MINUZA-322066 format. One record per residue (C-alpha): z negated, y negated, x negated; residue in three letters. Coordinates in pm, 1 decimal. Each point is the difference from the previous one (the first is absolute). Example, Ala and Ser with C-alpha at 12.3 -4.5 7.8 and 13.67 -1.06 7.14 Angstrom:
2
{{-780.0; 450.0; -1230.0}; "ALA"}
{{66.0; -344.0; -137.0}; "SER"}
***
This chain:
374
{{2931.2; -3685.7; 2238.7}; "MET"}
{{364.8; 36.1; 102.8}; "ILE"}
{{41.1; 1.2; 378.6}; "ASN"}
{{350.5; 48.2; 141.2}; "LYS"}
{{206.1; 242.6; 204.0}; "ASP"}
{{-13.4; 354.2; -128.0}; "ILE"}
{{373.6; 23.4; -55.3}; "ASP"}
{{-23.2; -302.4; -230.6}; "LYS"}
{{-225.1; 167.0; -258.5}; "TYR"}
{{151.7; 105.7; -330.9}; "ASP"}
{{-126.8; 158.0; -320.4}; "ILE"}
{{-119.1; -331.4; -139.7}; "ASN"}
{{-214.0; -63.8; 307.6}; "ASP"}
{{-154.6; 345.9; -23.0}; "VAL"}
{{-78.0; -51.3; -368.7}; "SER"}
{{-164.4; -332.5; 76.1}; "GLU"}
{{-205.6; 152.6; 284.0}; "LEU"}
{{-120.0; 282.3; -221.8}; "LEU"}
{{-100.3; -235.8; -279.2}; "LEU"}
{{-193.3; -210.9; 251.5}; "GLU"}
{{-189.6; 293.7; 150.5}; "ASN"}
{{-52.7; 262.8; -270.7}; "VAL"}
{{-343.3; -27.2; -163.7}; "ASP"}
{{97.0; 125.7; -346.3}; "ALA"}
{{311.9; 95.4; -194.8}; "ILE"}
{{-28.7; 151.8; -346.2}; "VAL"}
{{278.5; 100.8; -238.2}; "VAL"}
{{-87.3; 296.6; -222.2}; "VAL"}
{{155.4; 126.9; -323.2}; "ASP"}
{{-167.3; 335.8; -75.2}; "PRO"}
{{190.8; 42.5; -327.4}; "LEU"}
{{-191.1; -288.5; -157.2}; "ILE"}
{{-310.0; 60.7; 217.0}; "ASP"}
{{9.8; -351.0; 147.8}; "ALA"}
{{16.3; -180.2; 332.8}; "TYR"}
{{70.3; -356.3; 117.5}; "LYS"}
{{-122.0; -146.4; 328.8}; "THR"}
{{267.4; -192.5; 188.8}; "VAL"}
{{-193.1; -69.3; 322.7}; "VAL"}
{{-376.7; 14.1; 63.5}; "ARG"}
{{-183.4; -136.9; 300.7}; "ARG"}
{{-342.7; 43.3; 156.1}; "GLY"}
{{-217.9; 263.7; -162.8}; "MET"}
{{278.4; 77.9; -248.5}; "PHE"}
{{-58.6; -335.5; -171.1}; "GLU"}
{{-325.6; 151.6; -126.4}; "LYS"}
{{118.9; 357.0; -38.3}; "PHE"}
{{326.6; -49.0; -191.1}; "LEU"}
{{59.9; -175.1; -329.6}; "LYS"}
{{323.6; -188.0; -67.1}; "GLU"}
{{88.3; 281.8; -240.5}; "SER"}
{{-177.6; 297.4; -145.6}; "GLY"}
{{-3.5; 365.0; -102.6}; "ILE"}
{{154.4; 238.1; 253.7}; "TYR"}
{{-242.6; 283.5; -86.5}; "HIS"}
{{-293.4; -229.9; 84.1}; "ASP"}
{{162.2; -100.1; 328.4}; "LEU"}
{{29.2; 365.7; 102.4}; "ILE"}
{{-368.2; 53.5; -83.0}; "LEU"}
{{-97.3; -302.8; 210.1}; "ASP"}
{{215.1; 106.5; 294.0}; "LEU"}
{{-118.6; 355.6; 52.3}; "TRP"}
{{-203.8; 147.8; -285.6}; "PHE"}
{{-330.0; -107.6; 148.2}; "HIS"}
{{-224.4; 163.6; 258.4}; "PHE"}
{{114.6; -55.3; 355.4}; "SER"}
{{-330.4; -159.9; 101.0}; "GLU"}
{{-41.9; -232.7; -300.0}; "SER"}
{{185.5; -161.0; -288.4}; "ASN"}
{{-181.6; 225.6; -247.7}; "GLU"}
{{256.4; 157.9; -230.7}; "LYS"}
{{31.1; 378.1; -26.8}; "VAL"}
{{-88.4; 178.1; -323.3}; "SER"}
{{225.9; -69.6; -298.7}; "GLY"}
{{93.7; 368.9; -9.9}; "ASP"}
{{182.0; -40.4; 330.5}; "TYR"}
{{156.6; -334.3; -87.2}; "GLN"}
{{250.9; 184.3; -218.1}; "ILE"}
{{180.5; 81.5; 325.3}; "PHE"}
{{75.7; -369.3; 55.5}; "ALA"}
{{319.8; 7.9; -206.1}; "ASP"}
{{124.7; 295.6; 205.8}; "LYS"}
{{-92.4; -175.5; 323.2}; "THR"}
{{198.0; -314.4; -77.9}; "GLY"}
{{341.7; 168.1; -25.6}; "VAL"}
{{228.8; -44.7; 301.2}; "PHE"}
{{344.4; 150.6; 41.4}; "LYS"}
{{43.0; -98.5; 365.3}; "THR"}
{{-150.8; -244.5; 247.8}; "LYS"}
{{-370.6; 55.8; 52.8}; "TYR"}
{{-257.8; -139.6; 240.0}; "SER"}
{{-372.6; 45.3; 53.9}; "ARG"}
{{-314.7; -175.7; 114.0}; "ARG"}
{{-267.0; -105.4; -248.3}; "LEU"}
{{-356.5; -124.1; 7.2}; "LYS"}
{{-46.3; -282.6; -248.4}; "ILE"}
{{-338.7; -143.3; -89.7}; "TYR"}
{{-21.3; -346.0; -151.4}; "LEU"}
{{-272.5; -76.5; -250.1}; "GLU"}
{{-343.0; -55.7; 161.2}; "LYS"}
{{135.2; 96.2; 345.0}; "GLU"}
{{-138.8; 304.1; 184.8}; "LYS"}
{{262.9; 12.9; 273.6}; "THR"}
{{341.9; 135.7; -98.6}; "PRO"}
{{334.4; -163.2; 72.4}; "HIS"}
{{240.1; 241.7; 165.3}; "LEU"}
{{344.3; -38.2; -156.4}; "VAL"}
{{343.8; 147.5; 63.2}; "GLN"}
{{193.1; 64.1; -320.7}; "LEU"}
{{373.2; 69.3; -9.4}; "THR"}
{{184.0; 77.8; -322.4}; "VAL"}
{{373.7; -62.5; -43.8}; "TYR"}
{{148.4; 143.0; -321.1}; "PRO"}
{{287.2; -191.8; -160.2}; "PHE"}
{{308.7; 217.7; -9.0}; "GLU"}
{{86.9; 96.0; -359.6}; "ASP"}
{{-240.7; -260.7; -140.0}; "ALA"}
{{-327.6; 193.2; -34.3}; "ASN"}
{{-189.7; -283.8; 162.6}; "LYS"}
{{-183.7; -34.4; 332.6}; "TYR"}
{{-84.8; -262.4; 258.7}; "ILE"}
{{-348.2; 31.9; 151.5}; "PHE"}
{{-33.0; -167.1; 341.5}; "VAL"}
{{-354.4; -28.9; 135.9}; "MET"}
{{-141.1; -130.0; 327.2}; "ASP"}
{{-357.0; -19.5; 124.1}; "GLU"}
{{-69.2; 124.2; 352.5}; "PHE"}
{{-167.8; -232.7; 246.8}; "ASN"}
{{-353.8; 67.7; 123.1}; "ASP"}
{{94.5; 198.6; 312.2}; "ASN"}
{{232.2; 227.6; -192.9}; "GLU"}
{{-261.3; 46.2; -270.4}; "SER"}
{{-263.7; 98.9; 256.3}; "LEU"}
{{230.7; 254.3; 161.2}; "GLN"}
{{90.6; 143.7; -338.8}; "GLU"}
{{-366.8; 21.3; -99.4}; "SER"}
{{-89.1; 197.9; 311.7}; "LEU"}
{{290.7; 238.4; -53.8}; "THR"}
{{-97.8; 47.6; -363.6}; "THR"}
{{-358.3; 77.0; 98.0}; "LYS"}
{{116.2; 279.1; 231.7}; "LYS"}
{{216.5; 147.6; -274.6}; "ILE"}
{{-286.3; -13.7; -250.3}; "ASN"}
{{-228.9; 205.3; 223.3}; "THR"}
{{251.9; 282.6; -26.6}; "ILE"}
{{113.0; -33.6; -360.3}; "GLN"}
{{-301.6; -139.2; -184.4}; "ASN"}
{{-88.6; 331.6; -163.8}; "THR"}
{{348.7; 33.0; -150.5}; "TYR"}
{{21.3; -204.5; -316.4}; "LEU"}
{{358.9; 80.2; -82.9}; "PHE"}
{{303.3; 173.9; 149.6}; "SER"}
{{367.8; 33.3; -81.3}; "MET"}
{{312.3; 212.2; 46.3}; "TYR"}
{{147.0; 197.4; -289.1}; "ILE"}
{{348.8; 142.5; -48.4}; "ASP"}
{{-7.9; 243.4; -291.6}; "LEU"}
{{376.8; 49.1; -6.3}; "VAL"}
{{65.7; -374.6; -26.4}; "GLN"}
{{-317.1; -55.8; -208.0}; "ASP"}
{{-98.6; -293.4; 220.6}; "THR"}
{{-301.9; -140.5; 180.8}; "THR"}
{{16.6; -209.4; 315.3}; "SER"}
{{-205.2; -140.6; 288.5}; "SER"}
{{-299.6; -51.2; -226.8}; "ILE"}
{{-306.5; -124.2; 185.9}; "ASN"}
{{-319.9; -111.0; -177.9}; "VAL"}
{{-235.5; -75.0; 288.4}; "THR"}
{{-253.7; -193.8; -206.2}; "GLU"}
{{273.3; -246.7; -95.0}; "ILE"}
{{200.1; -18.3; 321.7}; "SER"}
{{68.8; 180.3; 325.1}; "ASP"}
{{372.4; -37.0; -65.5}; "ASP"}
{{213.0; 224.4; -214.3}; "VAL"}
{{38.9; -137.6; -352.5}; "VAL"}
{{340.6; -24.1; -165.4}; "ASN"}
{{17.5; 205.4; -319.1}; "TYR"}
{{294.0; 86.7; -221.2}; "ASN"}
{{-169.1; 296.4; -161.3}; "LEU"}
{{107.7; 349.7; -94.5}; "LYS"}
{{-236.1; 281.5; 91.6}; "TYR"}
{{2.8; 125.4; -358.8}; "SER"}
{{-107.8; -345.3; -122.1}; "ASP"}
{{-263.6; -30.9; 273.2}; "TRP"}
{{-167.2; 326.4; -108.9}; "ARG"}
{{-40.1; -117.4; -358.4}; "MET"}
{{-135.6; -336.9; 112.1}; "MET"}
{{-247.2; 126.6; 259.3}; "ILE"}
{{-140.8; 277.0; -222.0}; "VAL"}
{{-185.3; -268.6; -196.1}; "ASN"}
{{-200.3; -77.2; 315.8}; "MET"}
{{-117.0; 363.1; 29.9}; "ILE"}
{{-333.1; 110.6; -148.1}; "TRP"}
{{78.5; 130.4; -354.8}; "PRO"}
{{-121.5; 353.0; 75.8}; "GLU"}
{{223.9; 12.1; 310.7}; "ASP"}
{{318.1; -134.9; -161.0}; "GLN"}
{{136.9; 338.0; -108.1}; "GLU"}
{{-38.7; 136.9; 353.6}; "GLN"}
{{162.2; -312.3; 147.1}; "PHE"}
{{305.4; 29.8; -225.3}; "LEU"}
{{32.0; 370.0; 73.5}; "ARG"}
{{-25.4; -32.9; 376.2}; "ARG"}
{{228.9; -303.9; 22.8}; "THR"}
{{266.6; 152.2; -223.4}; "ASP"}
{{330.8; 15.5; 192.1}; "PRO"}
{{57.8; 365.3; -91.2}; "GLU"}
{{-350.4; 91.6; 116.6}; "TYR"}
{{57.7; -177.0; 333.3}; "LEU"}
{{337.0; 168.3; 49.4}; "LYS"}
{{-142.6; 343.4; -78.3}; "LYS"}
{{-321.2; -14.9; 203.6}; "HIS"}
{{100.9; -198.5; 310.3}; "PHE"}
{{215.5; 141.6; 276.6}; "THR"}
{{126.8; -249.6; 263.5}; "PRO"}
{{-290.8; -126.5; 208.5}; "GLY"}
{{-273.4; 119.3; -236.5}; "ARG"}
{{-292.1; -228.9; -84.9}; "THR"}
{{-249.7; 33.8; -283.4}; "SER"}
{{-278.4; -217.1; -136.5}; "SER"}
{{-267.3; -9.5; -267.0}; "TYR"}
{{-286.1; -227.6; -99.2}; "ASP"}
{{-39.2; -192.8; -322.9}; "CYS"}
{{-137.4; -326.7; -133.4}; "MET"}
{{230.2; -301.0; -22.3}; "MET"}
{{-39.1; -368.8; -76.6}; "ARG"}
{{22.6; -220.2; 306.3}; "ASN"}
{{150.0; -347.4; 4.8}; "LEU"}
{{-330.3; -144.5; -122.8}; "GLU"}
{{19.0; 221.7; -309.1}; "GLY"}
{{-286.1; 231.7; 104.3}; "LYS"}
{{31.1; 378.4; 9.6}; "TYR"}
{{-41.6; 143.8; 348.7}; "ILE"}
{{58.4; 341.3; 157.9}; "TRP"}
{{336.5; 26.2; 175.9}; "VAL"}
{{200.5; 268.6; 173.2}; "LYS"}
{{360.1; 28.2; -119.1}; "LEU"}
{{230.4; 144.4; 265.6}; "THR"}
{{361.0; 113.0; -33.9}; "PHE"}
{{202.7; 100.1; 303.6}; "SER"}
{{359.7; 118.2; -16.4}; "ARG"}
{{226.4; -132.0; 274.9}; "ALA"}
{{97.9; 251.3; 267.7}; "GLN"}
{{375.7; 38.4; -47.3}; "THR"}
{{252.5; 280.7; 36.6}; "TYR"}
{{146.7; -52.9; -345.5}; "ASN"}
{{-181.6; 198.8; -270.5}; "ASP"}
{{139.7; -236.9; -263.0}; "GLU"}
{{-144.5; -308.1; 168.5}; "ASP"}
{{-318.6; -78.0; -190.8}; "TYR"}
{{-153.9; -298.1; 173.8}; "ARG"}
{{-376.4; -45.2; 11.2}; "PHE"}
{{-267.9; -224.7; 140.0}; "VAL"}
{{-279.6; -80.0; -246.6}; "PHE"}
{{-332.4; -147.7; 108.1}; "MET"}
{{-323.9; -98.2; -172.9}; "VAL"}
{{-307.4; 7.1; 223.5}; "GLN"}
{{-335.3; -157.9; -84.6}; "ASP"}
{{-264.7; 274.2; 33.2}; "ILE"}
{{-251.1; -150.0; -240.6}; "ASN"}
{{-286.8; -54.5; 245.4}; "ASP"}
{{27.4; 350.5; 144.6}; "ASN"}
{{36.1; 155.5; -346.3}; "SER"}
{{-303.1; -181.8; -138.7}; "MET"}
{{-205.0; 108.1; 302.0}; "GLU"}
{{117.8; 357.7; -44.4}; "LEU"}
{{-84.3; 1.5; -371.8}; "MET"}
{{-345.3; -140.1; 74.1}; "THR"}
{{-55.7; 278.3; 251.5}; "THR"}
{{128.9; 263.8; -242.2}; "LEU"}
{{-227.0; -134.6; -272.9}; "GLN"}
{{-299.4; 31.6; 231.3}; "LYS"}
{{85.8; 360.6; 80.3}; "TYR"}
{{68.1; 73.7; -365.2}; "GLU"}
{{-342.5; -130.5; -91.9}; "GLU"}
{{-153.9; 216.6; 270.0}; "LYS"}
{{183.5; 301.5; -139.3}; "ALA"}
{{-114.6; -41.6; -359.6}; "ILE"}
{{-335.7; -177.4; 22.7}; "LYS"}
{{-346.0; 124.0; 85.1}; "ASP"}
{{-94.5; -175.0; 326.7}; "PRO"}
{{-365.3; -44.7; -96.9}; "LEU"}
{{15.4; -129.6; -356.5}; "THR"}
{{353.7; -141.2; -25.0}; "GLY"}
{{81.8; 188.2; -322.0}; "VAL"}
{{267.2; 271.3; -12.2}; "LEU"}
{{-72.1; 308.5; 207.0}; "ASN"}
{{-17.7; 353.6; -140.8}; "HIS"}
{{368.0; 77.3; 53.3}; "GLY"}
{{124.8; -316.2; -166.5}; "GLU"}
{{-235.6; 9.7; -299.7}; "ILE"}
{{103.3; 361.8; -52.0}; "GLU"}
{{363.1; -115.8; 0.1}; "THR"}
{{-84.0; -267.0; -259.4}; "GLN"}
{{-175.1; 263.8; -211.0}; "LEU"}
{{304.1; 229.3; 12.0}; "ASN"}
{{226.5; -293.7; -88.5}; "ASN"}
{{-212.5; -75.2; -305.6}; "ALA"}
{{22.7; 362.9; -109.8}; "LEU"}
{{378.3; -6.9; 46.9}; "ALA"}
{{33.5; -318.5; -208.9}; "HIS"}
{{-209.5; 162.7; -272.6}; "ARG"}
{{216.6; 312.2; 4.8}; "ARG"}
{{341.6; -166.1; 31.6}; "ASP"}
{{-40.8; -336.1; -173.9}; "ASP"}
{{-309.1; 56.5; -216.3}; "ASN"}
{{-178.9; -287.6; 175.5}; "ILE"}
{{-373.6; 21.9; -54.0}; "THR"}
{{-226.4; -3.3; 303.7}; "SER"}
{{-362.8; 76.5; 64.9}; "SER"}
{{-210.5; 84.1; 303.8}; "VAL"}
{{-350.0; -102.9; 99.0}; "MET"}
{{-197.9; 180.4; 268.3}; "MET"}
{{-311.4; -166.0; 137.4}; "LEU"}
{{-264.7; 142.0; 229.5}; "ASP"}
{{-289.7; -179.1; 166.8}; "LEU"}
{{-314.3; 198.9; -76.1}; "ASP"}
{{-247.4; 67.4; 281.7}; "LYS"}
{{231.4; -159.5; 253.5}; "PHE"}
{{-118.3; 252.3; 258.9}; "LYS"}
{{-346.0; -154.9; -22.9}; "ASP"}
{{143.7; -338.5; 97.5}; "VAL"}
{{152.2; 144.7; 317.0}; "ASN"}
{{-310.5; 201.6; 82.2}; "ASP"}
{{-248.9; -283.4; -56.5}; "ASN"}
{{195.7; -308.1; 111.8}; "TYR"}
{{272.0; 136.5; 226.3}; "GLY"}
{{375.4; 44.3; -29.4}; "HIS"}
{{69.1; -366.9; 68.9}; "SER"}
{{-182.9; -98.0; -318.7}; "VAL"}
{{176.0; 288.3; -177.9}; "GLY"}
{{338.5; -134.7; 107.5}; "ASP"}
{{-96.0; -348.5; -118.8}; "THR"}
{{-103.3; 147.0; -335.0}; "THR"}
{{334.2; 176.6; -41.8}; "LEU"}
{{194.3; -316.2; 86.0}; "LYS"}
{{-205.3; -205.1; -242.8}; "HIS"}
{{46.1; 257.6; -276.6}; "PHE"}
{{376.7; 6.0; 60.2}; "ALA"}
{{8.9; -379.9; -27.0}; "LYS"}
{{-188.4; 14.6; -330.8}; "VAL"}
{{259.4; 245.0; -133.9}; "LEU"}
{{291.8; -217.0; 110.9}; "LEU"}
{{-157.4; -317.2; -139.8}; "ASP"}
{{-40.0; 164.7; -339.9}; "ASN"}
{{362.7; 114.4; -33.7}; "VAL"}
{{171.8; -326.6; 96.4}; "THR"}
{{323.4; -57.2; -196.0}; "ASP"}
{{-8.2; 357.3; -132.9}; "MET"}
{{265.2; 264.4; 58.0}; "ASN"}
{{-228.5; 232.3; 193.7}; "VAL"}
{{-31.4; 165.4; 339.5}; "SER"}
{{-335.2; 35.5; 172.8}; "VAL"}
{{-48.9; 260.4; 270.8}; "GLY"}
{{-261.6; 181.6; 201.1}; "ARG"}
{{11.2; 370.4; -77.9}; "TRP"}
{{-238.4; 88.1; 281.3}; "GLY"}
{{-352.3; -80.1; 118.4}; "GLY"}
{{-166.6; -198.6; -276.8}; "GLU"}
{{250.6; 105.9; -269.5}; "GLU"}
{{251.2; -248.7; -140.1}; "PHE"}
{{289.9; 35.8; -247.5}; "VAL"}
{{163.5; -261.4; -222.3}; "ILE"}
{{338.2; 76.6; -157.9}; "VAL"}
{{50.6; -219.6; -308.1}; "CYS"}
{{357.2; -25.7; -126.4}; "ARG"}
{{84.7; -101.2; -358.2}; "ASP"}
{{-359.4; 65.4; -107.3}; "ARG"}
{{-154.2; 290.5; -186.2}; "ASN"}
{{-354.7; 121.1; 54.7}; "GLY"}
{{-156.0; -229.6; -261.1}; "ASP"}
{{175.7; -310.0; 138.7}; "ASP"}
{{-104.5; 89.1; 352.3}; "THR"}
{{-360.1; 40.9; -96.4}; "TYR"}
***
């Protein structure tokens, strides 16, 4: 290490000091999708190759979950090429997991673009243990606030740009993207549940947003979307137009919130109430109102689409004697058993079984005429 009076230092000394202390220096050429490592020390001896594919380096640096080195779904990895474009200096903190290690290495990355050369220098340093601990505690506090928000970004419809993109499952820091809003829409729509894609495109259309959002207005809707693991979950998509005094200023905040657990609980509750509304509480088959609806539907299909249906009505003879001689409890057990026999005998058939009332039951058989039903 060079040790002399401060006024004696020159550019050569500074260069030598940097080369002695920086943990990693990588030269990148995005045009040929390649990188070359010039300096690598410490954990970077394992993490970096002497040379490699730039796209893969971007994936290794920040396209993994923030709490593990597990890569995000391939659908989202298409954003890597947009992430690795830098027009100006850029700096951020990263969590890097080495193979077979459970504890991340906290790294500071700074990117210096070559002027007029379309190349970059990546400079990386690992924090020491005390700094890492402090950063970890700060991150934990942030996560308690933001952990339900999977994704957020700013949008400028006039400039057709996105900025300040934050994917919390990957990092607590804002991710650098060189991505037009119009391009983002057509990329992200593939992550939306197929039946919800038309609605997504309609409600994210720039003209729709301009027409339906006054300054300060916020709107949201629920749909299913693939998460970073590639699984469909329920999310809430929220658009909020910035509060400005210029009617021609169309800037928005867009956020994706994970509501899957609450939505699944709600749907389970709704399903329970739906079953209560259409099923007979004693026997478990359809109640009178619902089996009547199924009967009317069958008649409508016959009238409108010429789809054959048939109806069976069954009645337990001398059921009153069962109640009178053995009690209503035995009568109820008899009805439940009879209903089970009916259901067991129509498994895999396009039929509806219901209790018409008392000891009377109805079976609506679709796609079957009387002879087939018998």
